[in-house]
N, C-alpha and C positions, 0 to 999 in steps of 0.2 A: 262799376260792374264789370267793365272790360278788364280792369287790372285784376279783379278777383278771379275772373274766368281764366285769364292767362296764368295766374298762380296755380289754379287747380290743374290746368293742362301741364304746367311744369312739374307739379307734384306727381301727377300720374306718370309722366315720362320718367322721372327719377325712380319711382316705385317699380315701374316695368323693368328698368335696367337692374334694379336690386334683385327682383324676382328671377330674372334671367341669369344673373351672376350666381345666385344661390342654387339654381337648378344645375348650372354647369359644374359648380363645386360638388354637388351631390352626385352628379353623373361621374365626375372624375374619381371621387372617393369610392363609388360603387364599382367602377371599372378597373381600379388599380388592384391587381391580384396580390394575395398574401404570399409571403415567402415560405418556402418549404425548408424545414430543418429535420435532421435525423434524430430520433429519440429512442431510447430504450424504456419501455413501459412495463413495469412489474405488475402482475395481476394476481389476485387471490384465487388460486385454482379451485378452492372449495365452492366458488360461485359459478363454476361452469355448469350450464344446464345439461341434464342427462341426455337431451336430444342430440347433442353433439358427440360424436364418437371419438373425436380427437380434440386436443387443445387448439391445434391449428385451425380447424373448422370454426371453432368458437371465436378465435381471434379475427379470422377473416370476416365472419358475420358481424362482429363488433364494429369493424371499420366500415363495412358497407352500410350499416344501419344508422350512421351519423346523419344529422340534418344536411350536412354537406358531405356526401358519401366519399369514401376513399377508394381509389382504384387499387384493390388489394393485389391484383396481379402485378402492378407496376410499383406500388409504393410500400407494400409489405416486404421487408427485407428478410427477416428471420422470425420463426416462431420457436419459443423455448419451452421445454417441459421436463427438463431433468434437473440440473443444478439450480436453475431458477425457473419461474413460470412467468410468461409474458411474451412480448414480441418487440422487435425493432422495426420502425417504419418511418417514412418521410411524411411529415404532417405539417399543417399550418397551425398557427397559434390558436385559432378558433376551434379547429378539430381536436387539438390536444386538450383544450379547456373542457370540451364536451366529454371527452374520455375520462378526464380527471374527476368529473362529477359522478361517475359510476361508482356504486358501492363496492365493485370488484377491484377498483383501482387501488394500488398500494403506493407506488412511487414512480417518478419519472426522472430520467437522467438524459441530459443533452449529450450528444456525441462528444467524445474527447479523444485526444491522441496520447499514446504512451511514449516514454523516453527510455532509451537504452542506458543501463547502468554500467557503462564501460568507458575507459578513459579516452578512447579515440573516436567514439561515435556519439557526439552530443546531439545529433539531429533527432527530431521527432520521427517516430516510426509507426506504421500501421500494422505490419505483419511480422510474425516471427516464424521462420520456416526452415527448410532443410535442403542440403545438396545430396540427393539420394545415392549418387554414384560413388561417394566417398567410401574408401575402404573401411572406415570406422562403422559403416552401416551394413557391412557384409554379414550375411546370415550363416557364415561358416561356424559350425559347432552349436548352432541355435536349436532349441527345441521347437516343436510345432506351435503354431499360433493357438492360444487357448480357445477352447470352444465357447467360453463365455464372452469372448470379444465380439462386440457389435459394431465397431467402427468400420471405416472403409477408406480406400485410396481413390481419390477422384481425379478425373481428367482435367487438364488445364494447360495454360501456355508453357511449353517446354517441359511438361510433366505428364507422364503416362501412368496409369494404374499398375503397369508392369514393373515400374520402378520399385514397388514395394516387395517385400520378401518376408521371411520368417523373423527378421530383425526389425525392419521398418514396417510395422503392421497397419499403420493408419496415417493418412496425410490428407488434410483438407484445408482449403483456403476460404476463410470467411471475410471476403473483401468487398461485399456489396456496400457497406457503409463508407469505405474509403472511396469507392467509385462514385457514389452519390455525392460525396463532398468535393472530390478533386477531379472527377472525370475518369474515363477509362484509362487503365494502366497500359503503358507501352513498355516494350522490352528494354528501351533505353533508360527508363526510369525505375522499372520494377517488373515483376512477373505477376500475371493474374493467375496464380496457381500456388501450390505448396512449395514450389522451388525457391530456395534461398537466393537473395539478390546481393546482400552485403556481407554475408558470412556469419552474422551474429547468432542466428538460430542454429546453424550447423555447429558452431563452436560450443554453445551451451549444451546442445543435445549430446554431442559426442563426449563432452566432459562428464555428463551424468551417466551415460549408458553406452558409450561407443565400444565397439569390439576391439580386440587386440590387433594392433597394426605395428609390426616391427620396422625399425630403420627409418623413422620419420624425424623431421627436425624443422626448425625455423631457419632456413638458409644456412644450415650447418650448426646452429646453436640448439642446445637441449636435445641432442640426438639420443634416440632410444626407442622403446616400444610404447606407443600411445595406447591408452586403455581408459575407458570410462570407469567410474567408481563401481557401477553395477554392469559389467560388460555382457552379462547374459540376460539383461532386462530387455523386454520388448519396448519399442518406441512408437508413440503416436503424437503427431504434431498438430494440435488444434489451435484456433485463433478466436478468442472471445474478447470483444471490447466491452468491458463493464467495470464498475467500481470493484476493485480487487477485494476489499474487506468484505463486501456483501456477498459476492460470488463465492469467496473462499469459505465463508461461514456455512453456506449451503453444502459445499463439498465436504467440509469437516463433519457435518451432520450425517453424511452418507459414509463416513469412515475413511475419507480420502485425506492423506497428509498433504498440506499445502506449504510449500517452501518458497519464500520470496527473498529477493535481494534487499538488503537494508538501505542501500543507496546513500549511506552517510559519507559521501565522497568529497569532503572539503570542510564543511562546517561541523566542528566537533559536537557530538551528542545530538545530532539531527538525524532522525531515522525515518525512513519510509516503511510502509507495510508493517506498522506497529501493532495491529490488532492482536489480542492475546491468543486467538485461535490460529494465527499464522506462525510458522517457524521462520523467524527473521534472521538472515545471515549477513554478516559483515565480511569484508575482505581482509586478508591478512595484513595488507598495508593499505591505508586509506589514500585514495587519489582524488585530485581536486575537481570540483565543478562549482558553478555559480548558483547554487540553490541553497535554500534554507527551509525549515518547516516550523509551523506553530502547532502545538498540541493544546487544545482547550481543556478546561476542567472536566468537560463531559466525555473526554476521551477521543474526540474527533481530531484528526491530524490533517493539516493542509500544507501542500508544497507550493512555494513561490520562488521568485527571483530575488537574489541579494548579492551585492558586490561589497558589502561592508568588510573592511580589510582585516578585522580581528575575529578570532574564533571565540565565540561567547556562548554561554548557557544561561538563558533567562528563564526563571521558573517562579511560580507563585506570585507573579507581579500583576497588580490590578490593571484591568482594561478601562479605557475611557472612550466614550463616544458621545458627541454633543447632540443627543437625540432631540432636544427641545429647541435647538437653535440651528437654522439651516446653514449659517456661515461657520459655526463651530463644527457642524457635521462634515463639511468639506474642507475643514482646516484652512479657511480663507486667511489671507494675510492680515494680521492685526486682530483677528477674531478671538483667539484663545487667551486664556488667563493662566499665567504661570502658577498661581495659587491652586488652581484646579488640576493642572497638568503635570507639574514637576514630579519626576520619578515614576510616571505611569507609561504604559504602552498605549498609544493613541491610534484609534481607527479613523482614517480619513476617507470619506466617500469620493467616488469618481465624479468629476464635474467638469463641464466645459469652461467654467469660470476661472479655474486655476489648474496648473499642471503639477505633476508629482514633484518636480524639482522645487517649485515654490512652496508646496506643502511641507517638504522636508525642511526648508528654511524656516517656516513658521514653527515647526516642532522644535527645531534647534533654538529658536528665539525664546521659547517658553520652558526650556530645559526638560523636554519630554525624554523619558528613558529610551523609548524606541517607537517606531512608527509602522503601522500596517496600512498599505495602500492597495487599491484594487482598480484594475482596468483591463479591457480586452484589446486595446489598441497597442500598436508598437510603442515602446518606451524610449524616449529620447533623453536618456540619462547616462552619462559616462561613469565608469567605475570610480573615478576620483571625486565624484560629486555626492557620495553618500556621507553626509555629515554625522549621522547617528545610526545605530543599528536599525535597519529597515528591511521590510519584507513586502514585495509587490505580488499580490495574488490575482488570479483571474476573477472576474466579477462574480461568477457563480459561487466561488469559495468565499470571497469577501463579504457577500451578503449573509452567508451562514455565520461567519465570525461576528458580523455586526448584530445579527439576531441573538447570538449567544450573549454578547455584551449587554444587550438591552434586557434580556430575560434571566440572565444568570444570577444565582443566589450566592452570596459569599460563603466560602467554605475554607476553614483554616488549613485543612489537609486534603488535597485532591488525590483520588485513587489513581495510581500510576503503575505501569508495568515496565520493568527494566528491559530495554531493547538496545542493541540487537541481542538475540538469544545466544548466539555463538558466532565465531568467525571460522572461515575455511580458506584454503588456498585461493587467492584472487589476484595475484600479481604474476605476470609473465607465465600464464597458463598456456601450455601447448595443446592445441586441439584442432580438429578439422575445420576448414573454412571453404567458402565457395571459390573454386580455382579459376574462375573466368574473369575475376576482377584484378586490375593492376594493384599490387600490394605496395610496391615501392619502386621509385625510379632512381637509377644510378647510372650516371654518364648518359649514354645514348640508348640504354636498355630499360624496358619496362618489365619488371619481374613479377611473376605470379607464383603462388604456392598452394599446395594442398593442405598444409598445416601451418599455423601461425601462433605467435605469442600474443595473447590479449590480456588486458588487466581491467579489473573492476569488480564490483559486487555481483554483476551478472555472471562473472566467471566463478565466483565463490558459491553462489546458490546451487548450481548444478552438482557440486561436490556433495552438498548435504542432501539434495534430492536423490542422488545415487545411494547414499548411505541409508536413507529412509526406505528405499526399495529393498536393500539387503536386509534391513531389520524387519520389514514386513514379511519377507520370505521366511525368516527364522522364527518370527513371532506373529503369525497371521491374525491372531485374535486381538492384538494390541490396538488400542485406540490411537488416533493422531497425537493426542496429548501424551500418551505413554511413550510413544516413539520420540517425541521432542524431549521429554524428560530424560530418557536414557541418553540422548545425545548431549544434553546440557550438563547433567550431573557427573558425566565421565570426562568432560572436556578438561584440557590442561592449560595452565597459565604460565608454565616455565618453558622457555625455548630449549631446543636441542643442545645449546651451548651452556645450559645451566643457569641462564639469567632470565629475569622476568620478561614476558612479552612486552614489546616496546611499540610506541606510536611513532612510526618513522616519519610521518608528516610533520610532527612537532619535535622529533628527536628527543622524546621524553619517555620515561617508563609508562607503559599502558595501564589502564584501569578498567574495571567492569563497565564504565561508561563508554569505553572504546570497544571492548571485545565481549561484553556480556559475561557468560559463564566461562568463556575461554575458547581455545581452538579445538575443533572436533577431533575425537579419538575413536574411529570406527570400531576397532577391535574390542576396546573396553565397553563400548555402547551395546555390544551383543549381550553382555552379562552385567547389567548395572547394579544388581542386588535389590535396590528399591526404586520405585517409580512414583512420581506425583501425577495421579490421573485426574482428568477433568471430563465430566459428562456434558452433553449439550445443554441440559437444563442449567448447569453452572454458568454457561455463557449468557443464557437468558437472564439469570439473576444478576450477573455482572452488569449487563446493560440496564436492568431495572434500577440498580444502585446508582447509576449515573444521572438519574432524574429525567430521562427522556420522556417526551409526551407520546401520546398514542400514535400520532403520525410518524414520528421518528422511529418508534419501535416497529411499526409495520414496515417501514422502508428497509430496515436492517434484517428483520426476521422473515419477510416475505409471507406473512400470514396475518389473519385478522384476530386470532385468539392466541393467548399465551398466559402462563401463570407465573407470577412473581412470588418468590419465597417470602413469607411474612417475617422470617428472621433475617437479620443482617448477616450475610455470608461473604466470605472472602474467596477470591479465585485461588484455587489450589496450585499456584505457580511455583516452579522450582527456583525462584530467585526472590530477593527481598529488597525493597527500596523504601526508606522512611524519609519523609520530607517534613521538617520542622520549621515553624515560623520563627523569625528572630524576636517576635513579641511574646513567644511562649516562655513561661517561667521554668527555671531549672529545678530538678533535672527533667529533661524532656524524654518521655517514654512512649514507645509504640509497640504494641503486641501483634503478632501474626500467628494465626492458627493454620496448621497444615496437616494433611493426612498422607501417609506413605503406604504403598502396597508392596508386600514382599514378593518378588519374582525370582528370588534366588533359592537357596537350600531351605528345606522345610523348617529345620530348627536353626534359627539364626539369632545372634545376640549382637545388637548394635549399640555403640557408645557415641555420644555427641562430642565433637571437638569444635570449639569456636575460636576464631582468630579475629583480633581487632587492631585498630590503629589508635593513635593518641586521641583522647577525649571521648571515646565511645566504649560501651560495655555491651556484650551480647550474652544473654542467658537462655538456655534451652531447658524446658521442663516438659516431661521427664527427660532426663539426660541419658536414660537407658531404655531401649526398646527390645522386647523379647518376642520373637515369633516362633510359633509351634507348627505352622503349616504354610504352604505356598499360597499366595494370593490373600493372605490375612492382612488386615489393615490396622494401622495404629496412628493415633493423632499425637501431636505435640505443639507446644507454643514457643515461639521465639520472641524474646523481649529485647528490644534495642533501646539503649539509653544513651543520650548525648548530654555531656556536662559543659561547664563554662570554658574548658580548655579545648573543646572540639573545634576543628577548622570548619570552613564553609562546606567542604566535601570530605567525607571520610569513608573508608572501605574496610570490609571485613569478610568473613565467610563462616558458614556452618557446614561441618562435614560429619557424616555418619560412617563409622568404620565397624566392620564385623570380623569374626574369627577366620573368614575365608578371604581376607584381603580386599574385600569390596570397599571402595571409597566413594561415597555419594555426596558430592560437593555442591554447594549453592552459594552464589555471591551475595553480599549484603552491602548496600550503598546507603549512606546517610547524607542528606543535604540540609544544611542549616541556612535558610534563606532569610 
């Protein structure tokens, strides 16, 4: 009896300790605060209750009404109601989860950092700004500020609203997200204002629209008069941290031309900002960086890190993901089967059990064609350790690629758009910079300069932005697609020395995969003869054709309702790319339907001319287009055929010529994979 009583006492003692430990664990779990992250939340503005007079009041009320209310005065960073609808805020995961359950929620994006597309500035950057005292931003000869302008110049560190003038009409710094992530900005590291810190924003802005400044040079080199492409254009320097493709689609819907740098600075045929509603610009000479991209069959493009030493172009290659086996999913050593893997692009999940170096070794062992890895931690991989073509993505992108691999349906030919659209001067471009930074050290001297030579697609894109400003002034009713069409169809592919444009990085003749439609020719773009126009509904139909689900469509379109055309439609793009599978039987044929609009003389007579290379044939029907009035539309079909003698990559063109010497040219690319 005593033994049994002692047993009970011992059991009660142990139980008491277990209960105490459990309570302590619960207390610790409850007391441990959640981390705050910055998110951009897209909302469907049609759900805004009429009781709120502004979107910002609705956004603030949404945050305050959560079960764990958000301090909207401190945590709400920005409210958006123009290009996009929504807000950016510092939120915990539980607060975000509650917001995402709202029927008004469309999409959420965690904060991210952009990167400059210039050869000497590989660092990540938060802000793109301006040095207002530069002579390039003098308002000498400028017209008054347009009455329709609603922007403003704001006060900030080393920046006064008085710095603005009839040239620089708007300057704001959207830096709350950077400050929340990295802390308050100091003058030693950056300016908490629109003032430029490293010169990049000043250089690109003055390239696009800088005023005439005589006698400038880069320490004596390239001496002459500096001028932007559109020197009489007004300038406003905003800063928005958002997914470029989504934000730009909203801008295009409002008639704004969006010009972005292609960023293909090293890996051939790897292009950033490839959405068809963006005018994508490559540099005249490609310069190196350690990045690569993957474009999925649904059109999404993701950028990551790669040090693979060869320039390669992988397309129409199957993805493999070991979704039913945890060891295969993380590409664990010895887990993969070469019979399943050989010749495929393999996705390897992030795991604490195996690092990326060992994952690469495993893929090499089973003869994988390439590997896609993802992680948010620093990567301890040397450039000489890339055994196979490899791309390392951030986790957020890697998860989307994995989801695509799991859900994607096989498609023999994926819809693609040839990018970049055009190239523009992007090497040794002289433009204004911030003069307070040491540019170069020589001997015992630290040298600064007001103007400097920069290189990169960041330098090329402002040239095209300036040209679009000029075209918009001449043709104010043209759509963004019409302006891009004019720039593309009048571009040239022959250098001023009479030879074909070359890829100086590879020291080989260039191709449309390098330069798109060619090098911009602003004077010819003023009068293109014909244009390939695209309406906003066409972009919706394009997205519908990619097989997106409702959640994905809402994320891109920022709305809850849309209509997809019942008929299969093609995007009316002024370039053609046909991708054939090596398993297709000969002859391989692909047809493209296009519609052109006459913007030249009322009575115009156009004849089609097709150029081809070995192994391909291009047919245009009808081969003659007759227009009797301006803005009249005509359709035609381009048929591209590839035979047994065709190489893996072939190039051609379609040109429409009329009696007034208009030449409307489009590149044609054929890939036999």
